[in-house]
N, C-alpha and C positions, 0 to 999 in steps of 0.2 A: 402424307404421313399421319402415322396414328404414335397420340405422345401415347409414351411408358413410365413417365416420368414428367415430376415436379418440371426437371429443370426440362423437359423438352416444353411442355405445355409454355412454359415463358419462351421457349427458341422459337415456336410456331408460329408466338403472339407479335414476339421480333419481326416476324416476315411474311405475316398478313401486312402487320403494321405499313412496313417497306413498302406494299403496293398503296400505301397513300401517302408515301411521305413527299416523290417529287412529281406534284402535279402537272406541271410545269411543261414538263415529258409530254405527259399527257393531251395538256391541252393542246403541244404544238403539233402533235404528231395527229388528232383530230381532227384540227382544221386545214391540217394539208391536207391530211387522203381527202376531205369532205370536201376540201377545192377544188383537187386534182379530180374526182370522181363528176363533179357537178360540172365541168368545164367541158369533160372529155362528153359525157352527157345532153349536155346540149349542147356542141359543135356535130357529134353524129346527128343526133335528132328523134334516136330513138325511144317513143314511150317507154320501153318496159325496163330499159335501158338508164331513160330519164329516173322510175319508179325505183332502181336502185340506188340510183346516186342521194336520194331523196332519204332512201332508208339510212343510209351510211351519215349523212348531216344527221337524223334525227340518234339516233342511237348515240352518233358523240358529241349532242347537245345533252341525255340524258347521262351519261357516264358522266358527261365532265360535273351538271347538277348531283350527282350521288356523293363524289367527290369533296368537292364543298358541305356538302348538308353534314360527312362526315367529321370535317372540319368544327362547322359552326353545334351540332349537336353532339349530348352525352356519348360517349364512344358502347356501344355495344358489345357483343360477343364476337370472340373472336371468330367463331364459328360462323357469327352473320355477318361479320364485314366481308370473310373472304366467301359467304356465298352471295352477295350480292354484288361484289367485284368480280366474279365466275360470270351470271348471268349478263351485266354490262358487258367484260369481254368477248364470253362466246357472239353476243347480240353484235356485234361491230368486228369481230372479228369474219359472221357468215354473213352479213350484208358486205364489205366490200369486199370480199372473194365470189360472192354471188354478180359483186356489177361488172369484178375483172372478165370473171366466167361469161357474160353475158356479153358481153363484146365479143370476145375468141369466139363463140357459139354464131350468135350472129354476124361475121365475117366485117367486121365493120373496119372502119379505115386503121390501115398495118399502124398508123401512129398512132393511134388513140388507144388500139389493142397493147399495143407499149409500152404507149403513157399507162393503163390500168398496170399491166402487166407488170410494170417496173415499180411500183409503187403497192400492190398487194408481198411479191417477194421483200421490198426492201422491209414493210410494214411486218412481214411475220416473224424476220430475223431480229430484228431490231424488239422487236415487244416479248421476244423470247429472250432476250440477254436481262431487257428489266427486269420481266415477270419470273426470273428466275429462283426467286427464294421460294417460291411456291408451281412446283415444277410441274402439276397438274393442267391451271390454270393456260402456263409458260406453250407445254407440250397441247392441249387442245385448242391454243386460238395459233399455232403454226401448223397442226395438223386442218383446223377447219378452212385455215386461210389456203393453204398448198396444195392440199388435196382435189377441191373438187378444182383448180385452176388446173391442176397436171393433167388433172385427165382431160378439161374440154382441150389444152393444150397436145396433152399427145395425138387426139382423136382430129387435127387439125389439115388442109389439106395440104397446107405446105409444108416442105418435108422439113425446112430449117425450124419453123415453128416447133413441129414435133422432136426437133432436136435440143430447143428451148423444156419442153414437158420432159423429157429424163433429166438435162439437167433437173430441173426442179423437183421431181422423187427423188433425185441423188440427194442433193441439195438437205432435206430435209432430215434424216441423220446425221449429217455435220452440225448439226442445226441444235440438232438434241443433244447429240454431244459433248458442246459445248457448254451446255446450259447446264448441264449435269454438272460438268468440272467447275464450274460458278457457281449453286447452289452448294453442292459440297462446299469449297471455299465459305463461304456464307456461312455454311451450318458451322463448321468447323468455328471459324472466326467468333461468333456468337456462343457458342457452345465451352472456350478457352474465358469468353467474358466472362459469362454466365460464372464457369468455376472460379475464375479469379475474387469474382464478386460475392460469391460463398464464402471464400477462401478471408478476404477482408472479413465480409460478416463474424468470422467464428471468431478472426484473429482478436478480433475488436474486441467481441465479447470475453476469450480468457484473457485480454488485458483488463476487463474490467473486477475481473473474478476471483476469489479469495479460493487456491487451490486446494483447500482443507476443507472448506468446513463448504465450500460453494455462494458465500454471502458477495455482497460486493468489495473489492478490495478500495484502497486508499483513491484511486485514478476512480472509477466507480461512485463513489459516495462523492465524489467530489462533481461530478457528472450530473449526479442525482440530487444532490441538495443542490447546486447551480438551477436546474431546472425546477424541481417545488418553487425557490423564490421567484423566479419568474412570472410564474402562472398563481403568483400566493395572492388570497384575500387580504389585502393589504389592512385588515381589520380581522385576521384570524389570528388567535396564537401560534405559533411555532417550538417544539421543544426541541431541543438538542441534548441527548446524554450522553457522555465517555462514561464507558465500564475501562474497571482494570482489575484483572483479576486479582487479589490477593496472593502472594509467595507462590506463583504458578512455577517459576524458576526451581522450587522442588522437586515439582511431580516431575519436571524433565528429567532430573538429575537422578532424581530416587529411582523412579520406574521407569523414564525411557521414553526417550520422542514418541513413542506411538503409543503409548497410553495419556500424551499429555494433547496428540492429535486429538487423540476419541474424546478428549472431556473440551475441546474447542468443539469438537460438532456436536458434543450435547450441547454443550452452551448455546451452542448459534440456533438449535432444533429450539429450545427454550424459547428461546428469545422469537426465533418466528411463531410459536404458535401459543405463546399472550401480548405480543401487542396486539394496539390495533392495527385494523385494516387498512392499507394503504400506507402504514410505516416503513419508510426506507434504512436498511435495517446494514452494515458493512462491519467486515474484522477491517481491524484499521493495520493492521502488524502485532507478533506477536503477543502477547493476552491481553491485546485492547480490543473492545467492540465498540460503533458509534450506532446509533434509532437516532433519526427522525419521524415526528408526530406533532400533527393540533391537538391544540387541547384548551381548556375551557381556561382557566384561570390557572393559576400556580399549588393549590390543593390537586386541583385535577393529576396537576403533572406529579408534585408531592405520593398521590397514592396510586397513581402507576409506577413509578419510581420503587416503592415498596413492594406493591407487588412481582416486580421483575427478582428486585432482590431476595424475596423470599422465596421465588422460583426456582432462581439461579440456586438457593444455600440450600435445595431442596439434595439428600442423600443419592450418588450416584454411583450405582454398580457395573464394576469393567472388570470382568472378569471375576478372579477373586478377589480383587480391591474394592474394598466400599469407601465413597471418597466425598470429602465434601469440601466444596467451592466457597467462597467468600468473595467479594468484589466488591472495592469501591469505586464509586460513581460522584462525577460532576454534573452538572445539569446548566445550561442557557438556557433564558428564553429569550426568544424576540417578539415582538422589535423592544421591550428592555434593557436586554444585555448586548447585541448586538441587529447594526440593517442592512449586514451581508455574511454571508456563507462564511467567507475569513473573519471577520471581526467574531462572532456566534462559536468560534469556531476555541479561537482563544479564549472565549470568554470560559466552552466548557473543560477546556483543556486548564485553565489555571481550577476551576473551581476542584476538577478532579484531585491536582496538586495538593492544594489542602488539604482535601476528604483524606488521602493517602498520611497525610499528616499528622490526622486526628487516632487513625488507627485501620483495622481490616474491618470492611462489612461498614465503614462509612460512607453517606451522601450529602454532598456541598450544594448548594445553587453557590451560584455567580455573584460576589459583591464588589459593587464599583474597589472598595478597599483593597482586596486582592489584585486588583494594578499597579495599585499604590504600593504596596507592598511587592510587586513584583520590580517596581523600577528602580526601590531600593535594596531591592538584591539586585540588579543590576549596577547599580552605581558604588557598589561597596562592592563587586566583583573588580570594576574596574580600578577602584580604591586602592585594592589588596592589588593587584598585578603593583601598581605605583605602590606602593608601602613597600616591595620586596624588593624593588631599581632604591627607593630612597632611602633606605635603611631605617622606616619609624619601626618596623617590629624587634622586639625584646625578648628576648628569652628570662624567664626568670626560675628559681632550682630552688625548688624543697626539699628540708631534706628529712629522708626515709633512716629512723634510727632503729636501737639494738633494746629491746624493752629489758633485756637483763641488766645489759653493762651503762642505758643512754649513750652511748655513744654511733653519731654518723656512720652508717654504713651507705650508704647512696643518696644520693638528687634524682628528682624528678623532675624535668625539665616541663617546663610552661609557657606557653605560647603569651606573651602581652600585646597590645596594640595599639598604641599612643598616637592618635589620629592628630594633626596639628589644630584642629578648629573645631571636631568633637568630639578632646578628651580622648581619655583611655575608653576603648571597646571592649567588653567583656566579646568571650569568643565564642558565648552561646549567641553573638550576634553575627558571623563571620564564619568560624567554622565549617557549621553550615553551606550557606554555601560558597562557601572553599568546595567542596563534598564535592556540590552537585556541576559548580562550573569544569573540576575539577584541576582547578588551580593549584587544591591537596597536595598533587604530588611535589608541582616543586617549592609551596608551603616547606611538606613534609619535605623531601631534602638537604634543605635550608635547613632545617630544625636541628636532624641528624648531624648535620655539619658543624653546625653552630654546640653544638651538645660537645660533639668530639673534644671542640678546641677548646671546648671550656675542663672540660675534663682529664686534659692532657694534661695542665697546670694544678691539679692535683694530688696527694700525695698518691701511688698507686693501690693503697688495699680499699679508695674510695672508687665506686662507679655514676655512674649520671646511665638514669631509665628516661625511654625517647616513646613517647604516645606513634603510635603507626596505627594509618587508617585503611581500611579495607583497599582504595580505590590507590592507595596506595602498594601496596602489596603486588594488587594486580598490574599496576603501568611497567611496561614493559622496560626490562631492565633497572627492574627496582632492587636488584642482588646487588649489584655491580655500582649504583649508585652509593649503597651505605659500604661499600669496599670502597670506594674509592674514599669516603667520606672519614674513614679509618685511616687511611696509606697519610689521607693531606694532615690529618690531626696526631700521625706517627704515634695512633693508641692501640693497647694491647684490645685484642676482640673480648677477653675475656671482661674488658672496663665496661664496656656498651649490653644495654639490657633492652629486649624490646619489648611493650603492653603491645596486647592485642587483645581485644573482645573478642566472648566468646560467638558470636550470628559471626567474626569473620568465618567461621568453619558451617558455619549453615547456609553461606555463601557461594561457598567456591572452595571443600576442602580441599581437590587433591591441588590447583594449584598454590593455595598456601602450605599447605605438606612440601612439596618441593620449594620452595621459597622456604621455611622453619631449619627444610633437613640442609637443606644448602650452606647457609649462615650456622646452625649449630656447629657444623665441622669445621667451621672456619673459629670458632671456638665464642661464639656470638650467644650472648643468655634469653630470654625468653621469660616473660611471666602474664599470667591470665588476668587481666586487669576486669573491676566490676563481676566477681565471683558470685553468682548467686542469683540477677538481676535480666539474665537472659534464658539464653535454652540452655541452663547446663546439662552436663553430660559426660560421665563419668568413662565412655569412649577416646575423647578427642583428647579427655587429662592422659589416660595411659595410656594414648598414641606416641603424643608429640611430645619435646624432650623440655617442660615446662621444669624453671629453675624455683619457681615463685606463686602463688597465687595470692590474689588480692583483694576480702572481703569489699567489697560493697557498704559506704560509707552509711545507709539507710537502718546496716547489723547493728552499729555503733554507737552510731548519734542518729537517727531516727527517731519521727511519730513515735512506731510502730516497738521501740527498744522495751524488752522484755525477758523474762524467761524463754520462749520461744525462738528468742532472736537469738538470745548468749546459748540456747544446747547448738542450735544452727551451726556458732563460729566452732563452741567446742568441736560437736562433728568435723567440722572442715579443716579443725586444726589436727586432729587425728590422724585423718587421712594425710594431711601436711607429714606428720613425721614420720608414717609408715611407707612414705612414697620418697623422702630425704629432699622437701620439698618446702621451703622456707614459705609464713602466713603470713601476711600482712593486714592487720587492722588499718582502715579510712574512717577520718574521719573524728581522728583522737581532739579534742577538746577538753579534758578533766582532768583531775587528777583521778578521780573513780575508777574513767573509763579507760582508763591508760591499766588500772589494775585491774578487772573485770577481764580486759581478754588478753591481757598479760598468763593471766590466772587457766582459761581457757587452755591455752597454748599458743598463742599466736607468740609470735618469733618477732616482727619488726613493726615499728607502730608510724602513720602518717598523719600529719594536724597539727592546728594551728596552737595546740597545747605543747608540740613542741615550737613551731618556729611557723612563718606564713612560706610564700614565697615572695624568693629576695632577689636582688639584680648578681648579678655573677661575684660582682667584687663583693659585696657582702656575705654574699655565700664563700667565698675564702676565708670571710673575718668569722665566722660561723666557725669553719674548719678551724681553724687558729685555737678558740677558744673551746673549743672544745679535747683540741690536742693536752690544751693547759689543765684542763682541768678533770672534774670526773665524769665528760656527756653534758649535752645541754639539757637533762633534769636529774635526778636525781631519781637513782631509778628504785 
């Protein structure tokens, strides 16, 4: 067999190894043949026959010793093993054939002849089947035993012995045919096993590889990190870096997933080119990458992280697009932040979370306080779910006032949580947790329903404004939930105003457009909240049916209020008049501020100057006072 591929080489090695595998059959055959030959030779007393029988014994001993030497000594090459087996096999076959042939030629006793002939033929047949994995050896032994013996039998004076010689000759092709079938079957089985093994190895590689970047995936990283920790020097520090590309969703949404994939491939290349030798790298899914490597200390880790951030930030050109991608990074060190893979990854994930809170391009090392913060968020999440069930949450209402008349036109519904043991919790303490955990969807639907029920008790010219979270809008059945709240309260849709922020349109404009379109068709009105603090764009003001724009309080009562802020308010107010939109100035606290925004063109105002947010029964009292007098404050 001449190997023509890597698989053929492994198949040949397997077949040659099989020659040495079942040593017991070789030993039994050698002992039996030697015993029969010596017994027959000694019984006959022929010196030549005795010498031939001794040769059988010597070759049998040497073959057995060779097999045991193969088991005890380091493995040699396949070619060497095959050659050594051939020498031993052919020597033993020649000695056995010579012994039987001499007995026939010398016309010793008929019993001795037949005994040796039967042993020789049986051995040749059995050894051909045993060594079928290497046809050259099997056929060589078969022919070396049976051809000389057949010649001796055919030239015998006894007619029946000559017939036996003819039968022996005919026996040769039949044994060859059987041996070839066994060989083909063996080779086919080994080839199939090799192919399956290769396929299994390939599938294992694919299962551990990210198809886009060629890096390890989540499963590959877990195995890689586990193996690294198992053989790590306890005195050596290991750093795990968790990266998240900033605003990567915008790349996919605006430029398409093909460009997005090319960005991921380029980031992967930059990581491979700039990480230390031996570092493990993986794409953990979406736009997240993880890598780990040995570091000397925290300062060394800081330098490496800064270098990686700078390389990723370098502009990349994809076709005609010039792009800059930044990344947030969380870092955990072993053994400081964890002594196993799971703990280390949890620490890096928490560090990344806090880095993203601080803004794009930020890196944070893990700090134990982050664990306490996580525990606190989980506690708030659990308590918030219970608070909804126990009616611990309340809605307060802050009036939005007509700046010309001073009369209330609308109330904004604001959530308050009065905890039974912690007292009042500010929205900033629990709203982010609600958004992170998805509780905001349930909470938002509850707020809309309660606000609609309250508004239904007010005069028909008073509306209610409810803030919507982007998660609430993207939730399945968002439109149906709001329609159901209106039906339950028997509230005219025109009296419900939904406030959304500018960031909503960057995240998911198509789904948002469908949401706004469907509810606007029912008569629900929409307001753009916190205008001027996000990614302001006139395109979505033109595209979506906003009836109101709320100017953020930072332009009204912030630290930087001045001529520039007033100019911005006037520009927004002028735009509102042109688009037939009302402009609300938030954060009004003083008479001077009211006069400034009114003179600038704002039509509505909201703030402590008019009233704080109050419970629903006080809101009803404010409305009563408003209707009896000239408004909350004289304009």
